[in-house]
C-alpha positions, -999 to 999 in steps of 0.1 A, spaced: -110 222 97 -132 197 114 -124 193 151 -119 160 167 -149 143 182 -148 136 219 -136 102 230 -108 83 245 -75 93 230 -54 66 212 -27 52 234 11 51 227 17 14 232 36 3 202 74 -1 204 101 -3 177 97 -41 172 59 -38 173 57 -10 147 83 -26 125 64 -59 126 32 -40 117 49 -27 86 65 -61 78 32 -79 83 16 -55 59 43 -62 33 44 -100 37 8 -107 30 -5 -122 -3 21 -104 -24 49 -130 -20 24 -158 -27 13 -145 -61 36 -118 -73 66 -140 -82 45 -156 -109 29 -124 -122 63 -106 -121 79 -134 -141 51 -133 -167 59 -96 -172 97 -96 -171 109 -132 -172 141 -138 -151 147 -101 -150 118 -99 -126 145 -103 -100 156 -68 -109 120 -56 -106 120 -64 -68 153 -46 -63 141 -16 -83 107 -16 -67 122 -18 -32 145 11 -37 119 32 -55 94 28 -27 121 36 -1 126 71 -15 92 85 -8 92 65 25 123 85 35 103 117 30 75 104 52 100 93 78 112 128 85 78 145 86 60 117 105 87 116 131 83 154 135 44 153 134 34 117 144 -4 119 137 -30 92 132 -35 83 96 -4 102 85 -8 99 47 -42 115 49 -34 141 76 1 154 69 -8 171 35 -32 194 53 -5 209 74 16 219 43 -12 226 17 -45 230 35 -79 213 36 -86 206 0 -53 188 -7 -56 169 26 -91 158 18 -83 147 -18 -50 130 -10 -68 113 20 -96 102 -2 -72 87 -28 -54 68 -1 -86 56 15 -98 43 -19 -67 21 -21 -66 12 16 -102 0 19 -95 -26 -8 -65 -41 11 -84 -63 36 -106 -77 8 -76 -84 -13 -59 -104 15 -91 -122 22 -95 -132 -14 -59 -144 -15 -64 -165 17 -94 -182 3 -78 -188 -31 -50 -207 -15 -73 -226 9 -94 -237 -21 -65 -258 -34 -76 -284 -8 -105 -304 -23 -125 -301 8 -126 -263 3 -131 -262 -34 -167 -250 -29 -153 -215 -20 -150 -208 -57 -169 -217 -89 -155 -222 -124 -173 -204 -152 -172 -224 -184 -140 -222 -204 -132 -186 -193 -108 -198 -166 -124 -174 -142 -130 -187 -107 -152 -162 -88 -161 -166 -52 -192 -188 -47 -221 -176 -26 -208 -197 4 -173 -183 -4 -186 -148 -1 -202 -156 32 -169 -170 45 -151 -138 32 -176 -116 50 -171 -136 82 -133 -131 80 -138 -93 76 -159 -94 108 -131 -113 126 -105 -87 116 -128 -59 128 -135 -77 161 -99 -84 169 -91 -47 163 -117 -37 189 -95 -48 217 -69 -21 214 -34 -18 201 -17 -38 228 -36 -71 220 -34 -62 183 4 -58 185 9 -91 204 -12 -111 179 5 -94 149 41 -99 162 35 -136 167 21 -140 132 49 -119 117 76 -143 129 58 -171 110 54 -148 80 91 -142 78 102 -178 84 80 -195 58 90 -174 27 126 -178 38 122 -216 40 105 -217 7 132 -195 -9 159 -218 4 141 -249 -9 137 -234 -43 173 -222 -44 185 -257 -36 167 -268 -68 180 -239 -89 184 -247 -126 195 -220 -152 182 -240 -182 151 -219 -188 170 -187 -183 196 -198 -208 169 -208 -232 150 -175 -232 176 -150 -220 176 -130 -188 154 -102 -200 132 -115 -228 106 -87 -223 132 -60 -221 132 -29 -199 94 -24 -204 88 -58 -189 109 -50 -158 91 -17 -153 56 -33 -159 64 -59 -133 71 -32 -108 37 -16 -112 13 -43 -123 32 -75 -115 25 -72 -78 59 -58 -68 48 -24 -57 16 -39 -41 38 -61 -19 59 -32 -7 30 -8 0 24 -25 34 51 -3 49 26 25 51 8 9 81 36 20 103 30 56 92 -7 54 98 -2 41 133 25 66 142 3 83 168 1 51 188 39 45 187 61 49 218 88 74 211 76 80 175 106 102 167 128 70 169 103 43 163 87 55 130 118 60 109 132 26 120 100 8 112 95 25 78 130 20 65 138 -13 82 106 -31 70 113 -22 33 149 -33 34 142 -66 52 113 -75 29 132 -65 -2 160 -91 6 134 -117 13 114 -111 -19 145 -111 -41 155 -145 -27 120 -159 -34 121 -146 -69 155 -160 -77 144 -193 -64 112 -191 -84 127 -184 -118 154 -209 -112 129 -236 -106 110 -230 -139 118 -256 -166 123 -247 -203 92 -266 -212 71 -243 -190 82 -212 -209 85 -228 -244 60 -202 -257 75 -174 -236 74 -162 -200 40 -145 -204 25 -179 -209 39 -193 -177 12 -209 -156 4 -238 -133 -25 -262 -134 -29 -253 -97 -32 -216 -106 -45 -204 -72 -12 -212 -56 19 -208 -78 46 -211 -51 30 -241 -35 23 -257 -69 60 -252 -79 73 -267 -46 49 -297 -50 61 -302 -86 97 -304 -73 86 -331 -48 89 -308 -18 55 -317 -4 64 -308 32 75 -273 22 45 -269 -1 22 -277 27 40 -252 49 34 -226 23 -3 -235 21 -5 -231 59 13 -197 56 -12 -187 29 -37 -186 57 -14 -169 83 2 -144 59 -29 -128 44 -47 -131 78 -20 -110 94 -19 -86 66 -57 -81 66 -56 -76 103 -30 -49 100 -49 -34 70 -81 -32 89 -63 -13 117 -45 10 94 -75 18 72 -95 28 103 -68 53 113 -68 68 78 -106 70 80 -103 91 111 -77 114 94 -100 119 64 -128 127 88 -107 153 106 -98 168 73 -136 174 68 -145 150 40 -160 122 62 -186 128 89 -172 137 123 -188 108 142 -162 85 126 -135 101 148 -151 87 180 -127 64 199 -138 35 220 -128 30 257 -98 10 244 -86 39 223 -95 25 189 -117 41 161 -145 15 164 -170 33 141 -144 37 114 -136 -1 117 -172 -10 112 -177 13 83 -147 0 65 -157 -36 71 -191 -29 54 -174 -12 24 -150 -42 22 -179 -65 19 -192 -45 -10 -158 -46 -27 -158 -84 -24 -192 -85 -41 -179 -63 -70 -145 -79 -75 -151 -116 -72 -128 -129 -99 -94 -130 -82 -65 -114 -64 -50 -98 -95 -83 -81 -105 -80 -53 -79 -42 -55 -74 -32 -26 -98 -62 -5 -88 -52 -8 -51 -16 0 -59 -24 30 -82 -46 47 -56 -22 43 -28 9 53 -48 -9 84 -60 -14 94 -23 24 90 -18 29 122 -39 21 141 -7 52 129 11 80 146 -10 58 177 -14 51 180 23 88 174 31 100 203 9 72 226 19 75 220 56 113 226 55 104 261 43 73 266 65 87 252 98 124 256 96 126 261 134 108 228 143 129 200 158 134 172 133 144 141 153 151 123 119 165 149 95 169 137 60 202 146 43 200 162 8 163 166 13 159 187 -19 173 159 -41 155 131 -23 122 150 -23 125 157 -60 135 121 -68 107 108 -46 81 128 -65 94 116 -98 94 80 -86 58 83 -76 49 97 -110 67 69 -128 51 41 -108 16 56 -114 24 58 -151 37 22 -152 4 11 -137 -11 16 -172 -40 33 -188 -64 4 -184 -62 9 -146 -58 46 -144 -89 55 -163 -109 33 -139 -91 50 -109 -102 84 -122 -138 74 -115 -135 72 -77 -113 102 -77 -141 121 -95 -165 108 -69 -143 121 -42 -143 155 -58 -181 154 -60 -183 144 -23 -160 174 -14 -183 198 -34 -214 184 -16 -197 187 18 -186 223 10 -221 233 -1 -237 219 31 -210 233 55 -202 270 54 -175 264 80 -158 239 57 -163 261 26 -145 289 44 -113 268 50 -108 251 16 -74 266 8 -81 264 -29 -50 284 -40 -28 258 -23 -46 230 -41 -42 245 -76 -14 221 -85 -34 189 -79 -59 190 -108 -31 196 -134 -11 167 -118 -39 142 -120 -50 153 -155 -15 154 -168 -6 119 -156 -38 105 -171 -30 122 -204 6 109 -205 -7 74 -196 -32 75 -225 -5 85 -250 21 62 -235 31 26 -237 18 8 -206 -14 -10 -200 -34 -1 -230 -19 33 -238 -19 45 -275 19 42 -277 22 76 -294 50 87 -270 80 63 -277 93 42 -249 122 61 -232 108 94 -242 77 87 -221 99 83 -190 115 116 -197 81 133 -202 69 119 -168 101 131 -151 100 166 -165 63 169 -159 67 157 -123 95 182 -116 74 210 -129 44 201 -108 67 197 -77 80 232 -81 45 246 -85 32 226 -55 60 238 -32 55 274 -44 18 271 -35 24 260 0 5 275 29 19 306 46 39 297 77 15 314 100 -14 294 86 6 261 92 11 272 128 -26 279 131 -35 245 118 -11 228 141 -24 248 171 -60 240 162 -54 203 158 -61 178 185 -36 178 213 -40 140 213 -24 139 179 7 160 183 16 162 220 41 136 234 29 111 258 48 93 286 63 60 276 43 29 286 56 8 315 53 -24 296 83 -37 277 88 -29 241 75 -55 217 
């Protein structure tokens, strides 16, 4: 295992409100601005159920992470915790999968911000329209502005977690207020005519499930993970982390459901005369603002347009911070170079911030055609990494039964199993068209691991390959089921309903294998003992008040 590079340790300076607002800010980014339209296209009025289902589904693996991250509050938890239960190879590959998704987050929010801003004629130059394709890729000047924004997010993170938390908390109050105002305005104009015309669930159960994975629902909720990644910098993490993880998901679920009810209730029968999948707006870059403007609510529409800058800006700021912490975790696992672990004098991973900003610029060059283009890719990669939570929960219960668990999950066996099944289902619903593309960076990560192992005898001696034997069958199996299934370009060979059963049974089998292949308890203790004291040792509470 790679040892931490020398440098100033991260500081525990984030309180309950601060960490909860980091998670909320990550959730309320561009998701609420676009997902109500995409979810409605997939499921019609039943997209309301997609938000409820998605919220509770993502809460289940979050509960698993709540117990283990409160017990072991490390930096970049999603990429770090799997190493303690299953060794270096699992830690590196799960960390890599998470990083592939994380590093796209700030570019996604930047793209969303610019798409909404371009609704104003004076900023239309940010995008160019290509013929009759309907595509509006970023223009060259638009790419330059996007690069500049990524630099700003990186620069603000350089000043440490205290300033970062103050800025984020202020932005988050605005980000909560504006969607709530928009939801109330839409609900005041609720009309059930379109719902009565088409029925509540015109696309059936498949539409509801597709909206969860590819309609932006899961993408919106994934922001809760930022609280987990910054657990090392939380004051009293044993209390702060579980509250932030669970509270942010429940709060945002209520808010998103209200917005979706208002949205579908404001749709007219004429707009869905050819079905909900054809629902669109002439002002396609901003569906919520366009709908409010069409209802004559210009003041609220302008408020949404203003929030379309504040919301994604805050989410990208949080994403930049969180991704840098995950980068440090992947470096400590041994996959990334050790120099990325270096902390600045203010206790932030400056080198990781810079590297991620450069990668983000490359992503903006490749994915220029809009927010939804990399949405499912981002969600699929991150949700795949969530499989580590339920597995680590059940493994560590057996490996470290004597460890104090400040937040102890009841019926952990059931919740762990359900959480792993949920992760498998969400990945499957993402669809074959996305998953086969996701397999490419996963294969690249494996190649990177092989190269690193060949060049480093020390790393090669600590790969823990036996403990990783469950991971290849899991990824290959999910890909095969997706190819034969019914979502996103699958062949449809496995009938709908049976495919969900297949995923469930397959997931439970892999879970049993993974828990069986856990590290011996003495090896877990050795990993914990060898790990940085900065990561696992408690630190005195800061004297400044909780934010």
